C-alpha positions as CSV (number, residue, x, y, z in Angstrom):
1,M,64.9,100.4,79.4
2,T,62.8,102.6,81.7
3,T,65.8,103.4,83.8
4,N,67.9,104.2,80.7
5,N,65.2,106.5,79.3
6,A,65.0,108.3,82.7
7,V,68.8,108.8,82.7
8,R,68.8,110.1,79.1
9,T,65.9,112.5,80.0
10,S,67.6,113.8,83.1
11,N,70.9,114.2,81.2
12,A,69.1,116.1,78.4
13,V,67.4,118.4,80.9
14,A,70.7,119.0,82.7
15,Y,72.5,119.8,79.4
16,G,69.7,122.1,78.3
17,L,69.8,124.0,81.6
18,L,73.6,124.3,81.3
19,A,73.3,125.5,77.7
20,F,70.7,128.1,78.8
21,A,72.9,129.3,81.7
22,S,75.9,129.6,79.3
23,L,73.9,131.7,77.0
24,V,72.8,134.0,79.8
25,V,76.5,134.5,80.8
26,L,78.1,134.6,77.3
27,V,75.6,136.8,75.4
28,P,76.4,140.0,77.3
29,V,80.1,139.3,76.9
30,A,79.6,138.7,73.1
31,W,77.7,142.0,72.9
32,M,80.5,143.8,74.7
33,L,83.0,142.4,72.2
34,S,80.8,143.3,69.3
35,T,80.5,146.9,70.6
36,A,84.2,147.2,71.3
37,L,85.0,146.2,67.7
38,K,82.5,148.7,66.1
39,P,83.8,152.1,64.9
40,S,82.2,155.1,66.4
41,E,79.9,155.8,63.4
42,E,78.3,152.3,63.8
43,L,77.6,152.7,67.5
44,F,74.6,155.0,67.0
45,S,73.2,153.4,63.9
46,Q,69.4,153.1,63.7
47,V,69.9,149.5,62.6
48,V,71.0,147.3,65.4
49,R,73.6,144.7,64.3
50,W,75.2,142.0,66.3
51,L,78.3,141.9,64.1
52,P,80.2,145.1,63.2
53,V,80.2,145.9,59.5
54,R,83.8,147.2,59.6
55,P,85.4,145.7,62.7
56,T,88.3,147.5,64.1
57,F,90.7,147.1,67.1
58,D,91.1,150.9,67.5
59,A,89.2,150.9,70.8
60,F,91.5,148.3,72.3
61,A,94.5,150.4,71.4
62,R,92.9,153.7,72.6
63,V,92.4,152.2,76.1
64,F,96.2,152.4,76.6
65,T,97.1,155.3,74.3
66,D,94.4,157.8,75.2
67,Y,93.8,156.8,78.8
68,P,96.3,155.7,81.6
69,F,94.9,152.2,81.9
70,A,98.3,150.7,82.2
71,T,98.7,152.6,85.5
72,Y,95.2,151.6,86.6
73,F,95.9,147.9,85.9
74,A,99.2,148.1,87.8
75,N,97.5,149.8,90.8
76,S,94.7,147.2,90.9
77,I,97.1,144.3,90.6
78,V,99.4,145.6,93.4
79,V,96.6,146.6,95.8
80,V,94.4,143.6,95.3
81,T,97.2,141.0,95.3
82,L,98.7,142.5,98.5
83,S,95.3,142.7,100.3
84,T,94.5,139.2,99.3
85,V,97.8,137.8,100.6
86,I,97.4,139.6,103.9
87,A,93.7,138.6,104.3
88,I,94.4,135.0,103.5
89,A,97.4,134.8,105.8
90,F,95.4,136.2,108.8
91,A,92.3,134.2,107.9
92,T,94.4,130.9,107.7
93,F,95.9,131.3,111.2
94,A,92.6,132.5,112.6
95,G,90.7,129.6,111.0
96,Y,93.1,127.0,112.3
97,G,93.0,128.5,115.8
98,V,89.2,128.6,116.0
99,S,88.9,125.1,114.6
100,R,91.5,123.5,116.9
101,F,91.4,125.4,120.2
102,E,88.8,125.9,122.9
103,F,88.8,129.4,124.3
104,R,86.4,131.9,125.9
105,G,84.5,133.9,123.4
106,R,85.1,131.6,120.4
107,G,81.4,131.5,119.5
108,S,81.0,135.3,120.0
109,L,84.0,135.9,117.8
110,M,82.5,133.9,114.9
111,T,79.1,135.6,115.4
112,F,80.8,139.0,115.3
113,L,82.6,138.1,112.1
114,L,79.3,137.0,110.5
115,L,77.5,140.1,111.7
116,T,80.0,142.4,110.0
117,Q,78.8,141.0,106.7
118,M,75.2,142.0,107.4
119,F,75.8,145.8,107.1
120,P,76.3,147.6,103.8
121,S,79.9,148.7,103.3
122,I,78.8,152.3,102.4
123,M,78.1,152.8,106.2
124,L,81.9,152.7,106.7
125,L,82.8,155.1,103.9
126,I,82.8,158.4,106.0
127,P,84.5,156.8,109.1
128,Y,87.2,155.3,106.9
129,F,87.6,158.6,105.0
130,K,88.0,160.6,108.3
131,L,90.4,158.0,109.7
132,F,92.6,158.0,106.7
133,Q,92.5,161.8,106.5
134,N,93.8,162.0,110.1
135,F,96.6,159.7,109.3
136,G,97.5,161.3,105.9
137,L,96.6,158.2,103.9
138,I,94.1,159.7,101.5
139,D,95.0,159.1,97.9
140,T,97.4,156.2,98.7
141,R,97.4,152.5,97.9
142,T,97.9,151.8,101.5
143,A,94.4,153.0,102.3
144,L,92.9,150.8,99.7
145,V,94.9,147.8,101.0
146,I,93.6,148.4,104.6
147,V,90.0,148.7,103.4
148,Y,90.1,145.6,101.2
149,V,91.7,143.5,104.0
150,S,89.0,144.6,106.5
151,F,86.3,143.6,104.0
152,Q,87.8,140.3,103.0
153,L,89.1,139.1,106.4
154,P,85.7,138.2,108.1
155,L,84.3,136.0,105.4
156,C,87.7,134.5,104.5
157,T,88.0,133.5,108.2
158,W,84.6,131.9,108.1
159,M,85.5,129.9,105.0
160,M,88.9,128.8,106.4
161,V,87.2,127.6,109.6
162,G,85.0,125.4,107.6
163,Y,87.9,123.9,105.6
164,F,89.9,123.3,108.8
165,R,87.0,121.6,110.5
166,S,86.7,119.2,107.6
167,I,90.2,117.8,108.5
168,P,90.1,115.2,111.3
169,T,91.8,116.4,114.5
170,E,93.3,112.9,114.8
171,L,95.9,114.1,112.3
172,D,97.0,116.7,114.9
173,S,97.1,114.0,117.6
174,A,99.1,111.6,115.5
175,A,101.6,114.3,114.6
176,E,102.0,115.3,118.2
177,M,102.7,111.7,119.2
178,D,105.4,111.6,116.5
179,G,107.1,114.5,118.2
180,A,105.9,117.3,115.9
181,G,105.1,120.6,117.5
182,R,102.1,122.7,116.8
183,V,103.8,124.9,114.2
184,R,105.3,122.0,112.3
185,T,102.0,120.2,112.4
186,F,100.2,123.2,110.9
187,F,102.7,123.9,108.1
188,Q,103.7,120.4,107.1
189,I,100.5,118.4,107.7
190,I,97.3,120.5,108.0
191,L,98.0,123.4,105.7
192,P,98.8,121.3,102.6
193,L,95.4,119.5,103.0
194,T,93.6,122.9,102.9
195,M,95.1,124.0,99.6
196,P,91.9,123.6,97.7
197,G,90.0,125.7,100.3
198,L,92.8,128.2,100.5
199,A,92.7,128.6,96.7
200,A,88.9,129.1,96.7
201,T,89.1,131.6,99.5
202,A,91.9,133.5,97.8
203,I,89.9,133.7,94.6
204,Y,87.0,135.1,96.5
205,A,89.2,137.7,98.1
206,F,90.8,138.7,94.8
207,I,87.5,139.0,93.0
208,S,85.9,141.2,95.7
209,G,88.9,143.5,95.7
210,W,89.3,143.6,91.9
211,N,85.6,144.7,91.4
212,E,85.5,147.2,94.3
213,Y,84.6,150.7,93.0
214,L,83.1,153.0,95.7
215,F,86.0,153.1,98.2
216,A,88.6,153.3,95.4
217,L,86.6,156.2,93.9
218,V,86.4,158.2,97.2
219,L,89.9,157.4,98.6
220,T,91.9,158.1,95.5
221,S,92.0,161.3,93.4
222,S,95.3,161.3,91.4
223,E,95.5,159.4,88.2
224,D,98.6,157.4,89.3
225,K,96.6,155.9,92.3
226,K,93.3,155.0,90.7
227,T,92.2,151.4,90.0
228,V,90.6,149.7,87.0
229,P,86.9,150.1,88.1
230,V,87.5,153.8,88.7
231,G,89.2,154.2,85.3
232,I,86.3,152.4,83.6
233,G,83.8,154.6,85.4
234,Q,85.6,157.7,84.2
235,L,84.9,156.7,80.5
236,I,81.3,157.7,81.1
237,G,81.3,161.4,80.2
238,Q,78.7,164.1,81.0
239,Y,77.6,164.6,77.4
240,R,79.0,161.6,75.6
241,I,79.9,158.0,76.2
242,E,82.5,156.3,74.0
243,W,80.8,152.9,74.2
244,N,83.5,151.1,72.2
245,D,86.2,152.3,74.5
246,L,84.1,151.5,77.5
247,M,83.5,147.9,76.4
248,A,87.1,147.4,75.4
249,A,88.3,148.5,78.9
250,S,85.7,146.2,80.5
251,L,86.9,143.3,78.5
252,Y,90.5,144.0,79.5
253,A,89.3,144.0,83.1
254,L,87.9,140.5,82.6
255,V,91.2,139.1,81.6
256,P,92.8,138.5,85.1
257,L,89.6,136.9,86.5
258,T,89.2,134.7,83.4
259,L,92.8,133.5,83.7
260,I,92.3,132.7,87.4
261,F,89.3,130.6,86.6
262,I,91.0,128.8,83.7
263,F,94.1,127.8,85.6
264,L,92.5,127.2,89.0
265,Q,89.1,125.8,88.1
266,K,89.9,122.4,89.6
267,R,90.9,123.9,92.9
268,I,87.8,126.1,92.9
269,V,85.4,123.1,92.6
270,S,87.3,121.0,95.1
271,G,87.6,124.0,97.4
272,M,83.9,124.7,97.3
273,T,83.1,121.2,98.4
274,A,86.0,120.7,100.8
275,G,84.2,122.1,103.8
276,A,80.8,120.5,103.0
277,V,81.5,117.1,104.5
278,K,83.3,116.5,107.7
């Protein structure tokens, strides 16, 4: 009985903490939705209401009729997807090489990759700008792809090294004894086992690129090159802020990330724990 009571108590505490954490996450989203549904005259009412008196979807429509958010979304999807694919491809090969081969400077390489994450990215803003200016890449999607790959690659490599190290090297030896070469062993045996980790790493890379604002703001100037974070930031005017439009655009920006977590949540959980035990 004592054990059962302890289990019930621990379960109750765990569910209570989960409920509280859910409220912390969902309440701001609920307020965003409420604000997006309010007409302009209700936004500055002296009486604060959670629910709009006369809900309307005008703000959700204005995001695409009054602002070029369709272009912003297309730019973000192209840039972030391309940078994620490139970063994951390089990180996967690098992670496998570091985890399977002994070579001079391997420890120094991993230390260098880790050190790159210790400095604020704003330190690189001016050097990147001057570099892209010299090569004529200012106000191009190519510049954003290069920046995002350079930011994503170090940590993605670290993550993939952990996942590859969780796979026994005996599998490589067994494949070699069966006549499989290194390339075939990698693609047919080792890589499929790292799919959960690969998915988790790709999700990290996609989220970091999707939410990036500063470099996209500085490196792009024309409307047909800007991304979603920059477009949302432009909704904040000098003398007036259309809060309903701002919240509607922010909710639209959550859609891709929400879909990723809905359809890949199992791989996220397994990927987060894949490199924890060797």
